[in-house]
Phi, psi and omega in degrees: 000319179298323178297319181293321176297313179301315177300320178303308183291327176295317180293318175301317180296318181297320178292314179297319179298312184295319186274324191240314186282320181304311181299327178293317180298318181294318177303316182292320185285338185254007179301127178067016176271147175214150172269131182286137174251146174232143179284116179204146179222062180289166175300143185226137172256126177253126182254122173246099175292136183225146170208105179055059184248031183300334180284338188244336193294320180296313177300321181294313182295317179298322177297321181285324181289341178267007181294143177283061183221141181310118184298332181281358178248011179245128176241124183250123173254123168262114185254106188273139185260019182103042182294141178259004181247209184260023180306308184291317179303317178290319180297325183294346177285349186243165181284068180228159176259138182260126173237161180232143182220171173290161180301144180117132183296322179298320177296321177298316180295317181296326177294320176295320178295323180299324183262357180287132180258351183265153178284324180270125180239135175247133174246130180215144183280153182288335187265011180238148174259146180237160183290163193297327181248028184299311185297314180301321181290320177302307185301329184293344178264349183276082178205160181050240191269010179264120183259339180206154178217143182239157177282176181253115190272130172250123188258138173245143178207163178287105184288355177281343176289134193298334186260354191293321180301315179297322179293319179297316177296316177300314182298316182297312180298320180302312184288323176295326177290321176300319179299314180295321175303319182288342172283331180275317180204263176233148171299153178297333176196144171286178176237118183295351176288333173199111176210145179240140178209170183261125180297333179294341178266312177234106182266340175207146174270144182300137177285157179080006176245174182223184175063070187306317186291314179293318182298315178299319177303308182294319181296315183292316180295326178296330179277001175097005182253158181266152173244121185242167176248133179253116185284346181274344181262096186268140177243129182253115185239146171259131178292156172307135188284352184213162186301313185296324180286328177293316180293322176299318180298313178299315183296314183292316180296322179292313189285311187256003179242285188297307185294307185301310185288323177300318178291320181298323182255032183293349179292347171293337190299115179052033179266116185295340177302331183253025172049227186292334178297317181282327185277330187230303193297302179298315183295313189263358175245349179225295190301304187287328181299321178288346177265001180310311181305318182296315182296318185292321177300317180294316181301313180298317178296319180297314183292321178297319180293327179285310183193121177293324181291320178298319180300314180300315180299315181294323180293322179294318179296322179295317177297318178297321177300313183296318179291310182302318182257009175053050182265041182297328183290331176300315177295321179299316179298313180298319179295319178298323178289324173304310179296325179293322176293323177298313179297319184292317183286330180273356177084008178290333174244133180209177188293341182265005177297133178284133181275110174236150182287150174283000000 
């Protein structure tokens, strides 16, 4: 009985720590901290993985060609994943190299890395626009102990959707927190929509895995380098336009990205070798968060066994809190993670799943 009581309070503490206490601790620890930038413009290889991107590829390449970076130092690879539309035909109109890979974004990145002759490699998605000096800003952070840097994502969404205000608020807070984490140690995850890293640290990504940005973060931190966020390199992203696609995205990211990789790299957990990343960032921003559905099921079972009336009162208070503060997106995330665990435990999601965008 004592063990059951202890588990209850441990799970409650972890949830409160992750959601409320952790951001306060990060704020206190990062006060007056800055990541140093240096002026440099070395040769850069840009990899654009594509799959049926005929609506986006022209705009994307033009966006890159207008970057405030020496044009003779940028090499662009469009790595096609087997498009059935005019993606490749459109891309061939521009001064880029076309490569072909097996299905899967990691395969596309690895093909680009194989042919890249520069140490600094930038990966960016075809369906996002980046700010004019984004590449130069990213490169300015790649020195000394920093192995990778990601842009800062600004999200646009249909505000008529009942959960969108909560999603936009969550997204803004999440990215500000990632930036602060990178001042302390490493961000909890890079963003695959725009990230730069040194090929001398990671020359190929492991086959059979998914979620390139989170995977790259873990691999680079394991090698002793930091992954940081650059607030000057802006990424403009559109949120999924409907509830079903939003839920599918949460479910997919949780099952074949978050849960699988967090368990696979669980040796980061409270490992002093990885400084603040092992002690705080990985546990409370990734590992335990993906276990929330397990914790909540246990907490509910414990409370019901203790008192049905108490459980009902607490449930009503939780509902009132959600309505009063419009935390609908929090519920959506939790439901998506429950579904992700169902997929993970039943084998519907596994390490060989091809990572495709919603």
